[in-house]
C-alpha positions as CSV (number, residue, x, y, z in Angstrom):
1,M,-42.6,4.5,38.7
2,E,-39.6,2.6,40.3
3,I,-41.2,-1.2,38.6
4,F,-41.7,0.3,35.5
5,D,-38.4,1.8,35.1
6,A,-36.7,-1.5,36.6
7,L,-38.8,-3.1,33.9
8,L,-37.5,-0.9,31.2
9,A,-33.9,-1.0,32.0
10,T,-34.2,-5.1,32.1
11,S,-35.6,-5.7,28.5
12,H,-32.9,-6.1,26.5
13,W,-32.4,-9.7,28.0
14,R,-36.5,-10.5,29.0
15,E,-38.5,-12.4,26.4
16,D,-41.3,-13.9,26.0
17,Q,-40.8,-17.3,24.0
18,S,-45.0,-17.6,23.4
19,R,-44.9,-13.9,21.9
20,P,-42.0,-13.2,19.9
21,S,-43.0,-9.8,19.2
22,S,-43.5,-8.6,23.0
23,A,-39.3,-8.6,23.3
24,S,-39.6,-5.4,20.7
25,V,-42.3,-3.7,21.8
26,S,-41.1,-3.2,24.8
27,A,-37.6,-1.6,23.7
28,A,-39.3,0.8,21.6
29,L,-41.2,1.9,24.5
30,T,-40.1,4.8,27.2
31,S,-40.3,5.0,30.7
32,A,-43.5,7.1,29.8
33,D,-45.1,4.6,27.8
34,L,-44.1,1.7,29.6
35,P,-47.9,2.1,31.9
36,A,-49.8,2.6,29.2
37,F,-48.0,-0.5,27.6
38,M,-48.6,-3.0,30.6
39,R,-52.1,-1.9,30.9
40,G,-53.2,-3.0,27.6
41,G,-52.3,-0.7,25.1
42,E,-53.2,-3.4,21.8
43,T,-54.7,-2.8,18.7
44,A,-57.2,-5.1,17.1
45,S,-54.7,-5.2,14.5
46,G,-52.1,-6.1,17.1
47,E,-49.6,-3.1,17.2
48,Y,-49.5,-1.8,20.6
49,V,-49.6,2.5,20.0
50,T,-48.2,4.8,22.2
51,A,-47.3,8.3,21.7
52,S,-43.8,8.0,21.3
53,K,-44.3,4.9,19.4
54,A,-47.0,7.1,17.1
55,L,-44.1,9.0,15.9
56,E,-42.4,6.1,13.7
57,N,-45.3,6.7,11.1
58,M,-44.2,9.2,8.4
59,A,-47.7,10.8,8.8
60,I,-48.0,11.1,11.8
61,L,-44.7,13.1,12.4
62,R,-45.4,15.6,9.6
63,C,-48.6,16.1,11.3
64,V,-47.3,16.9,14.4
65,S,-44.4,18.5,13.1
66,L,-45.9,20.7,11.0
67,I,-48.3,22.3,13.6
68,S,-45.8,22.2,16.4
69,E,-43.2,23.9,13.8
70,S,-45.8,26.6,12.2
71,I,-47.0,27.6,16.2
72,G,-43.1,27.6,17.3
73,M,-42.0,30.3,14.4
74,L,-44.9,32.4,14.5
75,P,-44.7,35.3,16.6
76,L,-46.6,35.8,20.1
77,N,-47.2,39.5,21.6
78,L,-49.1,41.0,24.1
79,I,-51.6,43.5,22.7
80,A,-52.4,46.8,24.9
81,R,-56.4,46.8,23.9
82,G,-57.2,50.2,21.6
83,D,-57.2,51.8,18.6
84,E,-53.6,52.0,18.5
85,K,-52.9,48.0,19.0
86,A,-49.3,48.6,20.2
87,Y,-47.2,45.9,21.4
88,A,-46.5,45.9,25.1
89,T,-43.2,45.4,24.7
90,E,-42.4,46.7,28.3
91,H,-44.4,44.4,29.6
92,A,-43.3,40.6,31.4
93,V,-45.9,38.8,29.7
94,H,-45.0,40.1,26.4
95,R,-41.0,39.5,27.0
96,L,-41.8,36.0,28.1
97,C,-43.9,35.3,24.9
98,K,-41.7,37.1,22.3
99,H,-38.0,36.4,23.5
100,R,-37.0,34.6,26.5
101,P,-39.4,31.7,28.3
102,N,-36.4,30.5,30.3
103,E,-33.0,30.3,30.5
104,Y,-32.6,27.4,28.2
105,Q,-35.0,27.8,25.8
106,G,-36.1,29.9,23.1
107,P,-39.6,31.4,21.8
108,Y,-39.5,28.6,18.9
109,K,-38.6,25.9,20.8
110,F,-40.8,25.9,24.3
111,K,-43.8,26.7,21.8
112,S,-43.4,24.0,19.5
113,T,-42.2,21.3,22.6
114,M,-45.6,22.4,24.1
115,Q,-47.5,22.3,21.2
116,L,-45.8,18.8,20.7
117,R,-47.1,17.1,23.8
118,A,-49.9,18.8,23.5
119,L,-51.0,17.1,19.9
120,L,-49.4,14.3,20.8
121,R,-50.4,14.0,24.8
122,G,-53.7,16.4,24.8
123,N,-52.1,18.0,27.5
124,A,-49.2,20.2,27.6
125,Y,-48.0,21.5,30.8
126,A,-45.3,24.7,32.1
127,R,-44.4,25.9,35.7
128,I,-44.8,29.4,36.0
129,I,-42.2,30.7,38.2
130,W,-43.2,34.2,39.6
131,R,-41.5,37.0,41.5
132,G,-43.7,38.6,43.5
133,A,-46.5,39.5,40.8
134,T,-44.9,39.1,38.2
135,P,-44.4,35.9,35.8
136,V,-40.7,35.6,35.0
137,R,-39.8,32.1,34.1
138,L,-42.2,29.0,31.9
139,I,-40.5,25.5,32.8
140,P,-42.1,23.0,30.5
141,L,-43.5,19.8,32.3
142,D,-43.5,16.2,31.7
143,S,-47.6,15.7,30.4
144,T,-47.0,12.1,31.8
145,K,-45.8,13.4,35.2
146,V,-49.0,15.7,36.3
147,T,-52.6,15.1,36.5
148,P,-55.2,17.9,37.1
149,Q,-57.6,17.6,40.3
150,L,-60.7,19.5,40.5
151,N,-60.5,21.0,44.5
152,D,-63.7,20.6,46.9
153,D,-64.4,24.7,46.2
154,F,-64.1,24.1,42.1
155,T,-60.5,25.5,42.3
156,V,-58.1,23.4,40.3
157,R,-55.1,22.1,41.9
158,Y,-52.0,20.2,40.1
159,E,-50.2,16.9,41.1
160,Y,-46.5,16.4,39.9
161,R,-44.6,13.9,40.5
162,R,-41.1,14.9,41.0
163,P,-38.1,12.3,39.8
164,D,-37.5,11.2,42.9
165,G,-41.0,10.0,43.6
166,G,-42.7,12.5,45.6
167,I,-45.7,14.5,44.8
168,L,-45.4,18.5,44.4
169,T,-49.6,20.0,43.9
170,L,-49.6,23.0,42.4
171,P,-52.1,26.3,42.6
172,A,-53.5,26.4,38.9
173,R,-52.3,29.7,39.2
174,D,-48.5,28.1,38.7
175,V,-49.7,25.9,36.2
176,L,-49.9,26.8,32.3
177,H,-52.0,24.6,31.0
178,L,-52.3,23.9,27.0
179,A,-55.6,21.3,27.0
180,D,-56.9,19.7,23.4
181,L,-60.9,19.2,23.7
182,A,-61.9,17.4,26.4
183,D,-64.7,14.6,27.1
184,D,-64.4,14.5,30.9
185,E,-66.8,15.5,33.9
186,H,-65.4,19.1,34.1
187,G,-63.2,19.8,31.2
188,L,-59.9,19.9,33.0
189,V,-58.0,16.9,30.7
190,G,-57.4,17.0,26.9
191,L,-57.9,14.1,24.8
192,S,-54.9,13.0,23.6
193,R,-55.3,12.4,19.4
194,V,-53.2,9.7,19.4
195,K,-55.0,7.8,21.9
196,K,-58.7,8.3,20.0
197,A,-57.3,7.6,16.4
198,R,-54.8,4.2,18.0
199,E,-56.9,2.0,15.9
200,A,-56.0,3.8,12.8
201,I,-52.8,4.2,14.2
202,G,-51.7,1.2,14.6
203,L,-53.3,-0.4,11.1
204,A,-50.7,2.4,9.7
205,L,-47.6,1.1,11.6
206,Q,-48.6,-2.5,10.4
207,A,-49.0,-2.3,7.1
208,Q,-45.9,-0.4,7.5
209,K,-44.0,-2.9,8.4
210,A,-46.1,-5.2,6.0
211,A,-44.1,-3.1,3.3
212,G,-40.9,-3.8,4.7
213,R,-41.6,-7.6,5.0
214,I,-42.5,-7.5,1.3
215,F,-38.4,-5.9,0.6
216,K,-36.9,-8.1,3.1
217,N,-38.8,-11.3,2.7
218,G,-40.6,-10.8,-0.5
219,V,-39.4,-12.4,-4.3
220,M,-38.2,-9.3,-5.3
221,A,-37.1,-10.4,-9.4
222,G,-38.5,-8.9,-12.1
223,G,-39.6,-12.3,-14.3
224,A,-38.2,-15.7,-15.3
225,L,-36.0,-17.1,-18.2
226,V,-38.5,-20.6,-18.9
227,Y,-36.3,-23.3,-20.4
228,P,-38.2,-26.7,-21.7
229,R,-35.9,-29.1,-20.0
230,K,-34.1,-29.1,-17.2
231,L,-30.3,-27.2,-16.7
232,D,-27.2,-28.4,-14.6
233,P,-25.7,-25.7,-12.5
234,Q,-23.0,-24.6,-14.8
235,Q,-25.6,-23.4,-17.2
236,I,-27.8,-21.6,-14.8
237,E,-24.8,-19.8,-14.1
238,N,-23.8,-19.2,-17.8
239,I,-26.9,-17.8,-18.8
240,R,-27.4,-15.7,-15.3
241,Q,-24.0,-13.9,-16.4
242,S,-25.0,-13.6,-19.7
243,L,-28.0,-11.4,-19.2
244,E,-25.8,-9.6,-16.5
245,A,-23.3,-8.4,-18.6
246,N,-25.2,-7.9,-21.7
247,S,-28.8,-6.6,-20.7
248,A,-28.1,-5.1,-16.9
249,G,-27.5,-1.6,-16.1
250,V,-28.5,1.6,-17.5
251,S,-26.6,1.4,-21.0
252,N,-29.0,-1.3,-21.5
253,A,-32.2,-0.1,-21.5
254,H,-34.5,-1.1,-24.3
255,K,-31.9,-3.4,-25.8
256,W,-33.7,-6.5,-27.4
257,M,-32.3,-10.1,-26.3
258,V,-31.6,-12.8,-27.7
259,L,-33.0,-15.8,-26.4
260,E,-32.0,-19.6,-27.7
261,D,-33.1,-23.3,-27.6
262,G,-36.1,-22.5,-27.2
263,I,-35.9,-20.0,-24.0
264,T,-38.9,-17.5,-23.0
265,A,-39.0,-14.8,-20.9
266,E,-41.8,-14.2,-18.6
267,K,-42.3,-10.5,-16.7
268,W,-43.6,-10.5,-13.5
269,A,-45.9,-7.9,-12.6
270,N,-47.4,-6.5,-9.4
271,T,-49.5,-8.6,-7.9
272,A,-53.3,-7.5,-6.4
273,R,-52.3,-7.9,-2.7
274,D,-49.8,-5.3,-2.9
275,S,-51.6,-2.9,-5.0
276,E,-54.4,-3.4,-2.5
277,L,-51.2,-2.5,0.7
278,G,-50.5,0.5,-1.3
279,G,-53.9,1.7,-1.2
280,S,-54.6,0.4,2.5
281,R,-51.2,3.3,3.4
282,D,-52.6,5.9,1.4
283,H,-55.8,5.7,3.3
284,Q,-54.7,5.3,6.6
285,I,-52.7,8.7,5.5
286,E,-55.9,10.0,4.9
287,E,-57.3,9.0,8.4
288,I,-54.3,10.3,10.3
289,A,-54.8,13.6,8.8
290,R,-58.5,13.8,9.8
291,A,-57.5,13.5,13.3
292,F,-55.0,16.2,13.2
293,G,-56.8,18.5,11.3
294,V,-54.0,18.6,8.3
295,P,-54.4,18.7,4.2
296,R,-53.7,16.1,2.2
297,P,-51.2,17.9,0.4
298,L,-49.5,19.1,2.8
299,L,-48.5,15.7,3.5
300,M,-47.0,15.4,0.8
301,M,-50.1,13.8,-1.1
302,D,-52.0,15.0,-4.1
303,D,-49.6,16.7,-6.4
304,T,-52.1,17.9,-8.9
305,S,-52.8,20.0,-5.7
306,W,-50.3,22.2,-6.0
307,G,-49.6,25.4,-8.0
308,S,-52.3,27.7,-8.2
309,G,-54.3,26.3,-5.0
310,I,-51.6,26.2,-2.6
311,E,-52.6,29.9,-1.1
312,Q,-56.0,28.1,-0.4
313,L,-54.4,25.5,1.1
314,G,-52.5,27.4,3.6
315,I,-55.4,29.5,4.1
316,F,-57.8,26.3,4.9
317,F,-54.9,24.8,7.5
318,V,-54.1,28.3,9.5
319,Q,-58.0,28.4,9.9
320,Y,-58.8,25.0,10.5
321,G,-56.1,23.4,11.8
322,L,-54.3,26.3,13.7
323,Q,-57.0,28.6,14.8
324,H,-58.1,25.7,17.0
325,W,-54.2,26.3,18.7
326,F,-54.2,29.6,18.7
327,N,-57.1,30.3,20.7
328,I,-55.9,27.8,23.5
329,W,-52.9,29.3,23.7
330,E,-54.2,32.8,23.6
331,D,-57.0,32.0,26.4
332,E,-54.4,30.2,28.6
333,I,-52.0,32.7,28.9
334,A,-54.4,35.6,29.5
335,L,-55.9,33.5,32.4
336,K,-52.4,32.5,34.3
337,L,-50.3,34.9,33.3
338,L,-52.3,38.2,33.3
339,S,-54.1,39.5,36.2
340,E,-58.3,40.5,35.8
341,K,-56.9,44.3,35.7
342,E,-54.6,43.6,33.6
343,R,-57.0,41.5,31.0
344,D,-59.1,45.0,30.6
345,L,-55.6,46.3,29.1
346,Y,-54.0,43.8,27.5
347,Y,-54.7,40.6,25.4
348,A,-52.4,37.7,23.8
349,K,-52.1,37.4,20.2
350,F,-51.0,35.1,17.3
351,N,-49.6,37.1,14.3
352,E,-50.7,34.4,11.6
353,R,-50.6,36.9,8.8
354,A,-46.8,35.4,8.6
355,L,-48.6,32.1,7.4
356,L,-50.8,34.1,5.1
357,R,-48.4,36.3,3.1
358,G,-49.0,35.4,-1.0
359,T,-47.0,35.7,-3.5
360,L,-44.7,38.9,-4.5
361,K,-47.0,40.0,-6.9
362,D,-50.2,39.5,-4.4
363,Q,-48.5,41.4,-1.9
364,A,-47.9,44.1,-4.3
365,E,-51.8,44.3,-5.3
366,F,-52.7,44.1,-1.9
367,F,-50.3,46.7,-0.5
368,G,-50.8,49.0,-3.5
369,K,-54.6,49.1,-2.4
370,A,-53.8,49.5,1.2
371,L,-52.2,52.5,-0.2
372,G,-54.9,54.0,-2.2
373,S,-53.7,53.0,-5.4
374,G,-56.6,53.2,-8.3
375,G,-58.3,55.9,-6.0
376,S,-59.8,54.1,-3.2
377,Q,-59.6,55.1,0.4
378,P,-56.0,53.8,2.1
379,W,-56.7,52.2,5.0
380,M,-53.1,51.4,5.4
381,K,-49.8,53.8,6.3
382,A,-47.0,53.4,4.3
383,N,-44.6,52.9,7.2
384,E,-47.5,50.0,8.3
385,V,-46.5,48.1,5.0
386,R,-42.7,48.7,5.6
387,D,-43.4,47.0,9.3
388,L,-45.1,44.1,7.7
389,Q,-42.2,43.2,5.5
390,D,-39.6,43.6,8.1
391,L,-38.1,47.0,6.7
392,S,-37.1,50.3,8.6
393,K,-39.3,52.9,8.7
394,S,-39.2,55.5,6.6
395,N,-38.5,59.1,7.7
396,D,-40.9,60.9,5.5
397,P,-43.5,62.8,7.7
398,A,-45.9,61.4,4.5
399,A,-45.1,57.5,5.7
400,N,-47.3,58.1,8.7
401,S,-50.5,59.4,7.0
402,L,-53.2,58.1,5.5
403,E,-53.0,60.2,3.0
404,S,-50.3,59.0,0.8
405,T,-48.4,60.4,-2.1
406,L,-50.9,58.1,-4.3
407,T,-53.9,60.0,-2.8
408,R,-52.7,63.0,-3.1
409,K,-52.1,63.2,-7.2
410,T,-54.9,61.2,-8.0
411,N,-57.6,62.9,-6.2
412,V,-56.3,66.4,-6.5
413,P,-58.1,68.5,-9.8
414,A,-56.6,69.7,-12.5
415,E,-55.3,72.7,-12.7
416,T,-57.4,75.3,-14.8
417,T,-55.7,78.7,-16.9
């Protein structure tokens, strides 16, 4: 890696005259991306696509930030198996996932960072620090510096390249590994969605650059004044000043112009080429949305889909965009942080209900039925509803009973005289 670091450090004065774009490409690369660049990361569109460069596209930035921030803000709990389904608040794994994974990160920062790396690189790693048989810290590792390897006995080891260039070999027990879908022989290394979708991303980045070049180099005038004879410079300047004084600005909007001496006005419309560019950019947003499993409206497209359908969009995103990652997190925590005996007693679970809350009206109707309104059989206690709404528990004994005041009044026969 030393040669890559040296090349990156001197990229500001190295230029390839035969390919002027290479200097700007190398300047945008990080030390993690430079090896991939030198091995040949150019797409058919001519764009070099790396994990860090992909984030320059707003659709990708929105996709990965939406998923990473959602995973980061959702509570991740350790729950005891059984009818009570109580949180294992005294267990070390619950404290790591829910409160403090390490000395310098809170749970939101840790989860969102790991999720971002898993989305961009296909893999995210965290070193597990043990105190005896108890995990006490989770330290994120650079995904580009960790290589999973399968031993001859089919156990797994992880080779971590330290900053000094040395290799630290870690057993599987010491590494929390979030891996996306894998297609290698043993299913160890997750696929990078950025790498697999690099052609679509390359097209999106080139379309973005093309739009920028139009604003930088294109003719942005709205039209032209056509005069039958040649004008001298002073006449041209007089007409320009008259236009700016009498027709420019909001105060002159929709006013009529008076053109003399045979002058005609011609308005320039958008060309078919400009329209095709806009359509191409929209199409690439769709391609990127498919790669990351994010609905188009959540990328700030299709305004007509907002309104009554937004709740269903949220459910769709949780079920098909996030549930995949919930399972990866939950399985890896159970596998690496819990002993075989503990896996029979506890399980890790994201509380996705925080993303599925409807409007206040929908919540009122749901909780009303859950408490037994309308004569239905209640299936929630009042204090359970209050807990979901982040309200303090009630001291009323009925708040801990399924026989709520609603059903008590509804189901009691009327008194007879």
